[in-house]
C-alpha positions as CSV (number, residue, x, y, z in Angstrom):
1,M,-1.4,2.1,39.2
2,P,-0.8,-0.7,41.1
3,D,2.5,-2.7,40.8
4,P,3.7,-4.3,39.0
5,E,3.6,-1.7,36.1
6,P,4.7,-3.0,32.5
7,D,5.1,0.7,31.1
8,S,8.6,1.9,32.4
9,P,8.7,5.5,33.1
10,A,11.8,5.5,30.9
11,S,10.9,5.3,27.4
12,P,13.6,4.8,25.0
13,R,13.9,7.0,22.1
14,H,14.5,5.9,18.4
15,D,16.2,7.1,15.4
16,R,13.5,8.7,13.4
17,S,14.8,7.6,10.2
18,E,14.9,4.0,11.1
19,H,11.2,3.9,11.7
20,A,10.0,6.2,8.8
21,V,9.1,4.1,6.1
22,A,6.7,4.2,2.8
23,G,4.9,1.5,1.3
24,D,6.9,-1.3,-0.4
25,G,10.2,1.6,-1.0
26,D,8.4,3.6,-2.6
27,D,7.5,7.0,-2.0
28,P,4.1,7.6,0.0
29,S,1.2,9.1,-1.9
30,P,0.6,13.0,-1.4
31,A,-1.5,13.8,1.3
32,P,-5.1,14.7,-0.1
33,D,-6.4,18.0,-0.2
34,G,-7.6,19.2,3.4
35,A,-5.4,16.5,5.2
36,R,-4.4,17.9,8.5
37,L,-3.7,15.1,10.4
38,V,-2.7,11.2,9.8
39,L,-3.7,8.4,12.4
40,A,-0.9,5.4,12.1
41,T,-3.1,2.6,11.5
42,H,-4.5,0.5,8.5
43,N,-7.7,-0.1,10.8
44,V,-10.7,1.5,9.5
45,G,-12.6,1.1,12.5
46,K,-10.0,3.4,14.6
47,L,-9.8,6.0,11.5
48,S,-13.9,6.4,12.0
49,E,-13.7,6.7,15.6
50,L,-11.2,9.4,15.4
51,R,-12.8,11.2,12.9
52,D,-16.1,10.9,14.8
53,M,-14.5,12.1,18.0
54,V,-12.8,15.0,16.0
55,A,-16.3,15.9,14.2
56,A,-18.0,16.1,18.0
57,A,-15.5,18.3,19.3
58,A,-14.6,20.5,16.6
59,P,-18.0,20.7,14.2
60,E,-16.1,23.5,12.3
61,L,-13.7,21.2,10.9
62,D,-14.3,18.9,8.0
63,A,-13.3,15.6,10.1
64,Q,-13.5,13.2,6.9
65,A,-11.1,15.5,5.1
66,A,-8.9,16.5,8.0
67,V,-8.0,13.1,9.3
68,V,-6.4,10.5,7.2
69,D,-5.1,7.3,8.1
70,A,-1.6,5.6,7.0
71,G,-3.2,2.8,4.6
72,S,-4.5,5.5,2.4
73,L,-1.2,7.3,2.1
74,G,0.5,3.8,1.2
75,L,2.6,3.9,4.5
76,V,3.5,0.7,5.7
77,E,3.3,-0.3,9.5
78,A,6.4,0.6,11.3
79,V,8.8,-1.8,13.2
80,E,7.5,-1.9,16.8
81,D,10.7,-2.5,18.6
82,G,10.0,-0.5,21.8
83,T,10.2,-2.1,25.2
84,T,7.0,-0.1,26.3
85,F,3.8,0.9,25.2
86,E,4.5,4.4,25.0
87,A,7.8,3.6,22.8
88,N,5.7,1.6,20.4
89,A,3.1,4.3,20.0
90,L,6.1,6.9,19.5
91,I,7.4,4.9,17.1
92,K,4.5,4.5,14.8
93,A,3.5,8.1,15.3
94,R,7.0,9.4,14.6
95,A,7.2,7.2,11.3
96,A,4.0,8.4,10.2
97,A,4.6,12.0,10.7
98,A,7.9,11.8,9.1
99,A,6.8,10.1,5.8
100,S,3.8,12.4,5.4
101,G,4.4,15.7,6.6
102,L,1.5,15.7,8.7
103,P,0.9,15.7,12.5
104,A,0.5,11.7,13.6
105,V,-1.3,10.0,15.8
106,A,-0.8,6.4,17.1
107,D,-1.4,3.9,19.9
108,D,-0.4,0.9,21.5
109,S,-2.1,-1.3,23.9
110,G,-2.0,-4.6,25.8
111,L,-3.1,-6.5,28.9
112,A,-0.7,-6.7,32.2
113,V,-1.4,-9.5,34.6
114,D,-0.5,-8.7,38.3
115,V,0.8,-12.1,39.1
116,L,2.5,-12.5,35.9
117,G,4.8,-9.1,36.7
118,G,2.8,-7.1,34.1
119,A,3.0,-9.7,31.3
120,P,2.1,-10.3,28.4
121,G,2.5,-6.7,28.3
122,I,3.8,-5.4,24.8
123,F,3.7,-8.9,23.9
124,S,0.1,-9.6,24.0
125,A,-0.7,-10.1,20.8
126,R,2.1,-12.7,20.2
127,W,2.2,-14.2,23.8
128,S,1.6,-17.7,22.4
129,G,4.4,-17.4,19.7
130,T,2.0,-16.1,16.7
131,H,1.0,-12.3,16.4
132,G,-2.7,-12.1,16.1
133,A,-3.4,-15.6,17.3
134,D,-6.1,-14.6,19.8
135,R,-7.3,-18.1,20.6
136,A,-4.0,-19.6,21.4
137,N,-3.1,-16.6,23.1
138,L,-6.0,-16.7,25.4
139,K,-5.5,-20.5,25.9
140,L,-1.9,-19.8,27.1
141,L,-2.9,-17.3,29.4
142,L,-5.6,-19.3,31.2
143,A,-3.4,-22.1,31.6
144,Q,-0.7,-20.1,33.0
145,L,-3.3,-18.8,35.5
146,G,-5.0,-22.2,36.3
147,D,-4.2,-22.4,40.1
148,I,-4.5,-18.7,40.5
149,A,-7.4,-17.8,43.1
150,P,-10.0,-15.4,42.1
151,E,-8.6,-12.6,44.4
152,H,-5.2,-13.1,42.9
153,R,-6.5,-12.6,39.1
154,G,-6.4,-9.0,39.0
155,A,-5.3,-7.3,35.6
156,Q,-5.7,-4.0,33.3
157,F,-5.8,-3.3,29.8
158,V,-3.1,-0.4,29.2
159,C,-2.8,1.7,26.2
160,A,-0.5,4.7,25.2
161,A,-1.8,7.3,22.7
162,A,0.7,9.5,21.0
163,L,0.7,12.7,19.1
164,V,4.0,13.9,16.9
165,T,4.6,16.7,14.7
166,P,6.8,16.7,11.7
167,D,8.7,19.8,13.6
168,G,9.5,17.0,16.8
169,Y,6.6,18.0,19.3
170,E,5.2,14.8,20.9
171,H,2.9,14.5,23.8
172,V,1.6,11.0,25.0
173,E,-1.4,10.1,27.3
174,H,-2.4,6.8,28.9
175,G,-5.5,4.9,29.5
176,I,-6.5,1.9,31.5
177,L,-9.2,-0.4,32.0
178,R,-8.6,-2.1,35.6
179,G,-10.6,-5.6,35.8
180,T,-10.2,-9.1,36.9
181,L,-9.5,-12.2,34.7
182,R,-12.4,-15.0,34.7
183,T,-11.3,-18.5,34.3
184,E,-13.3,-19.3,31.1
185,P,-14.0,-17.0,28.2
186,A,-17.6,-15.6,27.8
187,G,-18.9,-13.2,25.3
188,Q,-18.8,-13.2,21.5
189,G,-17.7,-9.5,20.9
190,G,-14.3,-7.8,20.9
191,F,-11.0,-9.6,20.4
192,G,-7.9,-10.5,21.9
193,Y,-8.2,-11.0,25.8
194,D,-11.7,-9.3,25.8
195,P,-13.9,-12.6,26.8
196,V,-12.0,-13.2,29.9
197,L,-11.4,-9.6,31.5
198,Q,-14.6,-8.4,33.6
199,P,-13.9,-4.6,34.6
200,D,-14.2,-3.5,38.1
201,G,-17.9,-2.7,38.9
202,L,-19.3,-5.0,36.2
203,D,-20.6,-8.5,36.0
204,L,-19.7,-8.7,32.4
205,T,-16.5,-9.7,30.5
206,C,-15.6,-7.0,27.7
207,A,-16.8,-9.3,25.1
208,E,-20.0,-9.3,26.7
209,L,-20.7,-5.5,26.4
210,T,-22.1,-3.7,23.6
211,A,-19.2,-1.8,21.3
212,E,-20.9,1.7,22.9
213,Q,-20.5,0.1,26.4
214,K,-16.8,-1.0,25.9
215,N,-15.8,2.0,24.1
216,A,-17.0,4.4,26.8
217,I,-14.7,2.5,29.4
218,S,-11.7,0.9,27.4
219,H,-8.4,2.0,27.9
220,R,-7.8,2.9,24.4
221,G,-10.8,5.2,24.5
222,R,-9.5,7.1,27.7
223,A,-6.2,7.5,26.3
224,V,-7.5,8.9,23.0
225,R,-10.2,11.1,24.5
226,A,-7.2,12.5,27.0
227,L,-5.0,13.5,23.9
228,M,-7.8,15.3,22.0
229,P,-7.4,18.7,23.4
230,H,-3.6,18.3,22.1
231,V,-5.1,17.1,18.7
232,L,-7.7,19.5,18.4
233,H,-5.0,22.5,18.8
234,V,-2.7,20.9,16.2
235,L,-5.8,20.6,13.7
236,R,-7.2,24.1,14.3
237,A,-3.8,26.2,14.8
238,G,-1.1,23.9,13.4
239,K,0.6,23.9,16.8
240,P,0.6,21.9,20.4
241,A,-1.8,23.2,22.8
242,E,-0.2,25.9,24.9
243,G,1.4,24.8,28.1
244,S,1.9,21.4,26.8
245,A,5.0,19.5,27.3
246,P,6.7,17.2,25.1
247,A,6.6,13.2,26.1
248,G,8.8,12.0,28.8
249,P,9.3,10.5,32.1
250,E,8.3,13.2,34.1
251,N,4.9,13.6,32.4
252,Q,4.1,9.9,32.7
253,P,1.3,8.8,35.0
254,W,3.3,6.1,36.7
């Protein structure tokens, strides 16, 4: 990974009780019969994607029943107050595991721009001051890079995907998608900064790729695919993969 890198090797640990929350102060809904894993998201697209990956890798499992999402269990989103992508992924996974009693998977991602010292980083979704304001975030970023020459517009999407079990086992994998930032948006697909990141080796932005093309190379896809062997061991045996190490600085790729 080129410097500077927004995701520090030192991932802060958090008190699990602080982040393990259920919907509106009520007890979470009981996990449905057959549920073995909760995905800490309310995004049905992410749920479908993980179920498809599980079904393809482990056809003997009923992926539809085995993998559920936080929304279906009445879990609210945890407060993401970590200082790295890994820390925020762990916060979400720990909260979902503690509240549901099931192993949990979560991810956190963002854009890291070389000349901005790795920013927006964990602030990608609220770079302009309002969370989820994609258009405003993109406009601000392009303005900040207005005088930057093409050869210095390197950037990457970064993702950390975490697996946490109720007994305290944790494992994190990372994925990146390296590219160059265009001076103007192009494409109607995707979201966030997709219209301006042109992946290395391609002449299209992420927003101009089909969903299949993007998923094949995306930072999130790479991180979740790397995590899948550990997820499958938990689903099949109820324990981590043999020889796996818990999340920590010594196991990070940067």
